[in-house]
N, C-alpha and C positions, 0 to 999 in steps of 0.2 A: 504494500500500500504506500509505504514511504517513498519507494523508488518511483512509483507511478506519479505521486504528487510532485516529486522533484522534476520528473520529465515533463509533466504538464506545465510547470513553472518555466522550464527552458523553452517550451513551445511558445508560451505567452510572451516571453522576453523577445523571442525572434519575431513574433507577430507585431509587437510594439515597435521593434526596430524597423521592420519593413514599412510600417505606416509612417514612421518618422522620416525615413528616406524618401518616400513618395511625396510627402508634404514639402520637404526641402526642394526637391526637383521641381515640383509644381510652382512653388513660390519664387524660386531664384534662378532656375535654369531651363524652364520650359520653352523659352523662346530661342534657346541656343540649338543649333543643328544637332540632332540626335538626343536632345534632352527628353523629348516626349517619348521616344522609342525606349530609352533607358528606363523611364518611369513605368512603361507598360511591361517591361521585363521583370521589374521588381514586383509589379502587381501580380504577375504569374507566380512568383515565389510566395507571395502572400496567400494566393488562392491555394497553393499546395500546402502551406502551413495550416490554413483553416480546415482543410480536408483532413490533415493529420489529427488536428484537435478534435474534430467531430467523430472521426472513426478511429478512436484510440486503440492501438494494439502495442502494448508496452515492449514486447520482444522485438518489434520491428522499428519502432519510432526512433530509438537512439541512433540506429544505423542510417535511417532515412534523413534524420536531422543533419547528419554529416554531408549529405548530398546537396544541401542548399548552397547557393552562391552569395549569401548575404554578407559574409565577411569581405568578399571582393567588392560588392556594391557599397558597403559601408566605407571602405578605404577609398573607393572611387569618389564618392560624394564628398567626403571630408577633404580629399585632395583638390577637388574642384574649387572649394572655397580658398584654399591656400594659393593655388596657381592663379586664380582669378584676380587676386589683389595686385599682383605684379605683372601678370602676363596676358590678361584678357583671353579667357577660354573662348574659342571660336567653334569648336565641335566636340561632340562626345561619341565615341564608338564609330569613328570614321574608317571606311575601308579605303586603303591606298593600293592602287594597281600599277604595274609597270607594263612595258611594251611586250613582255613575254607572257602577259595575262596572269602573272602571279600576283597574289595579294596578301596584305597583312591587315590586321585590325588594330588601329591606334585608339587607345581608350580615351585620351584627352589630347586635343590639338590646341595649341596656343600660337598667336601670331603677333605678339607685341615686341617692343624693344628692338626693332630691326632684325629680329630672328624668329624662326619658326621652331616650335618645340613639338616633338612627337613623344607622348608619355604613355608607357605601358604599365598598367597596375598589375602587380604580382602578389597573390595572396598565399602562395604555397610556402611551406616552411623550409628552412635551410637544409634539413636532412633529405627532404624530398628532392630538392634541387641538386644536391650532391649525388644522390642515387642516380638521377638522370644523366649527369655528366659521366659517371662511372659505368654507365650502361646497365644499371640494375633496374631497368624499367621495361615496359612492354616493347616488343620489337616494332620499330617504325615510328616511335614517339620521339619527337625532337627534344633535345635537352636545351637548357637555358642559353648555352653558348651558341648553339646552332640557330636558335631563335634570334639572338643578338646579331649574328651574321646576316640574317634575312632583313632585319630592320635597318642595319647600317647600309647594306647594298641598296635597298629601296630608297633610303634617304639620299644617297649619293646620286641616284638616277632621277630624283624628283625634280619636276619643273613647275611645281605648284606654288612656288614662292619667288620673291623678287630680289632678295638680298643675299641669301646664302642657303646652303643645303640645311634641311631641318636637323636640329640637334635631337638625338635619341636619348630619352631618359627612362630608366627602369626604376619604378617606384615600388619598393617592397613593403608589404604590411609587416613582415617579421624581420628581425635581424638576420643577415646572411653571413656565411663563412667568408673570412678575409681573403681566402684563396679565390673564391668565386668573384668577389668584388674586384680584386686585382685583375683577373682575367677579363672581366667585362670592360673595365676601364682601358685595358690594353687594346681592346677592339674598337674603342671610341664611344662606348656607352657611358653616359653620366648616371650616377647613382642619385636617386631622388632626394634622399636625406641630405647628402652633401650639397646638391644644387640649391635646395631651399635655404640652407645656411649661408651659401655664397651670395644669394640674392639679397638677404637681409643686410649683408655687409657692403654690397656694391654701391658706389657713389656715381650717379649718372643723372642726366636730365633727359626726360622723355619729351619728344616733340609730338604735339597733337595738331592735326590738320582739321580745322573747323569747317564742316559742311554748312550750307545755307540752312538746312533743317535744324541744325544745332543752334545756330545764331537766333533763329526765330523762336525756338523753344525757350532759350534763355531769357529773351526780352519780352516774351508774351505776357500780357496782363493775366492770362489764365494761370501761369506758373508763378505769378507774383502777387498772390492773394485774391485773384478774381475768379476762383473756381466755384464760388457759391451762387453765382448768377445763373439765370435761365437763358438758354440759347435755342433759337428756332431751328438751326441746322443740327440735324441728328448727329453728324460726325463730331461736331464741336461739343455737343452735350455729352457724348460718350467720353471725349477727352477730359471734360470737366469732372465727370464721375470718377475717372481714373486718377486724375490729379488730386482729388480729395483723399483718395485711399493711399496713393503713393506719389507724393510731390516730386516733380522732376528736378527742381532747382538744387536740392541737397545732393542728388545723384550726380548732376553735372559739376557742382562745386567740388565734390570728392574726386571726380575724374580729372578736373583741371588743376587740382592742388599740386604745387611745385612743378608744374609742367610748363614748357614753352608753347604758347599758342600761336599757330601760324594760319594764314588763309591766302588763297590766290585771288588775284584781281577779278577773275571771272565770278567767283563766289561772292565777293564783297559788292561788286557792281549789281548783281542780281538781288542780293540782300537789300541794298539801298533802294532799288526799284520797287520791291515788294513793300518795304517800310513806307516809302512815299505814297504808295497807292492805298494801302490797307491799314496802316498803323494809327493808333490814337496818340495823343500827346505824351503820355507816360511811356508808351512803347517806343516812340521816337527818341525820347531822352535816354532810355536804357540802351537803345541801339548805338547811339553816339558814344556812350560810356563803354559799351562792350568792345567797340572797334579800337578804343585806346589800349585795350589789353592784347590786341593782335599785332603780330609782325606780318605785314602784307607784302607778298612777293609777286612779281610779274610771272604770268604763265604763258606769255605769248610765244615763247621759244620752245614750249613743250609739245611734242607730237603725241597727243593722247592715244592715237590709233597704234603708234609704234610701241608705246609703253604698255597699253592695254589692248592687245589685238583681239577685240571682241566686236562682233557686228552690232550695229545699233538696232534695237528692237523697242517694243512697247515698254519694256522694263529698263532698257539701257539707252538713255538719252545722251546726246553729245555733251551737254553741259555737265551732267553727272560724271561722264567718262573723263572729262577734263579735270574735274575736282579730285576724283580718286587717283588719276594719273599724277597729278601734282603732289599728292601725299606720298605716292610711291617714289617719285623722283627725289623728294626731300627726306626720304626714309622716316616718314612720320606715320603715326596711327591716325586714321581718319575717324573723327567722331561724327556720328550721323544717325538719323532715324530712317534712312533709306535702306531698309533691309531687303527690299526687292532687288536693288542693284547688287548687293552683296551675294544674295542667293543665286541670281542669274549669272554672276561672274564665277561663282563656285561651280556651277554646272558646267562651265567651260574650263574647269580646272585652274582657275585663278583664285588663289586665296589672298585676299586683301587685308592687311593689318587694320583692324577696326575696333571701335568701341561703340556699340549701338544703344539707343535709348528710345523711348516712346515719343511720338510726335506731339507738338503743341502748336496750334494755329494762333494767329493774331486775333484777339477777341475784344479789345477795348471798345471798339465802335459797334460791337454787336451785343453788348451786355444788356440784359433786361432784368429788372427786379421781379422776383416771383410774386 
């Protein structure tokens, strides 16, 4: 009876963990490529655990509990928060393919700081990893060093970034043998624990390229205390509802903190035109103040088609291509709410360093008291 009770408590603990991970992904990473899919995979784990709980067979449950992937998902989600602070997570569970049609699964992709990171989360313990290297596993199963070779080779052949080949990071849930750590580092793999410590100590200034959508979101009356008004336009009313729940200004301030803000003349010119046409007096004042924070560069000599060889479509406009190409040339992270462009570019195998946020329209002239 005691053993059954203990096992039931273990199941309940796993169920609560799964629910917690689902909530974190829903709240903080659902908009990231692969976030929703990862959430669904954990929901499958939760369904399996609920089934174990309702059809309890003590002699089988302990073994079945060991089959869950929740330890992996817990380390994955916790790592997302750590890497997001410094590196801007752009994708979760992304498949990378090469010309030979071989593929690898990258658990976390980051594209900040003029570098691309491919992060593999590994939940296996050190003994299991050593057994694999020593050949004490099932025939045909790749060991951790062979997996490292696959990742490094794929990264060397990758053309999905603009600055340099992706850095490969193996992030282990458990401490690993120093022999394995040394062998992985010799192959060019970075160890997650060490990389995180280096990032904390690194002194650098990150450059942010401000898109028009970001400038508008920052100066909008909606994001500066005007979200309580009523709006006839449904889209703006939805933005107001979102703003009340999750204000955009603190998010942008956190992104901008200690960063160099730049913008191209094309973006600033379009921003000015929109402000002159649609902004109220407070929004116009904020626009002038915000431009003082920007270092504005000419983009007339940038061939956007050469930098971003993507055909123009309904999602990819020439003005947007110019702005994103400008960010790439200046090795900057583009801050934007234009997720459509980011996704369309990704479908063409262009991974653009970005920090995305929800949109805010200019609303001062459209406010109505309820």
